[in-house]
N, C-alpha and C positions, 0 to 999 in steps of 0.2 A: 403550747406555747406561750412566754408572760405577756401581760399588757403592757403599753406606754400610758404616762400617764402626760402632756404639754399643754402647756398655757400657752396661749398664743395671741396676741394683742394684732389686731383688723387697727388699721385709717384709714377714714371716710375721705373721700376721692373732698369732700367740702363741708361745709358745716350744716350744710341745706340738707343733706345724705341724712334717710332713717335708716336709723338705727334696728327697727324691728325690723324694716324692710328685708335688710341687706344682712339682721339676724335668720328669715329664713329661709332669703338664697340659698344663705350657706348649708344649711342644713338640710336643704335639699339637692346640695352639690356634690357635696364629704360623700369622698369612697366606702362601700360596704362595708362593714364593721370596726364604723368610724363612728365613736355617738362621742353629742355634748351633752358633758356631766355638770357644766352650772358657765350663767353668763354674767358679766357685768357689762357695768361702762364704767369708764377714768375720765374726768376731764384731762381735759394737756393743757388748753391755752385758749383766750380768744372764745369761748362757749362753742369749742373742738371735743370732742368724746369721741374715744374709743373703746370698742367691744375687745372685751377679755374672753375669750372662751378659754373651757376648763376640756380639752377631749382623752376620751379615749382611744386606742389605736389600739391594732395586734404588735406582736413585736415585730417587725419585716421589716428585711434588704433594703435602704430606701430611709426609712425611718420616718421623719413626718415631712418630705420634699414630697409627694404624692399629697400631701395633706396639703401643703403651702401653694403649690402650682396650682388649684382646683381651686380654691380661695382668689390667689392672686387674677385670674379668669374672668371675676363675676365681676358685673356692671358695678365702679360705687366703692373698688375696695383699690386705696391708694396705695396701700403698704401694710406686709404681712412678717408679722415677725415672733419669732421662739424665745420665750423670754424661759422657760423651764420645763424638761425633758425629763422623766425618770423614770425608768424600768420598776413594776408592781410586780 
């Protein structure tokens, strides 16, 4: 089965959200077989920063929906956007 590389942008609820703690919470809540390959922060505006995660996941029915839902349920997450998705 092939894998999928997805780049997901996670917007925090506030400027005071600790992105390291948010990243740790996300890594604990990701579904099995989903791994974080790269973590970046992106300056948005007015001191707000977003997390950008490069994730490797199996190419299964539902695509990134399961991952997006798992991340949305985490306290401190305001929005989740898939910026890039490609089958490897």
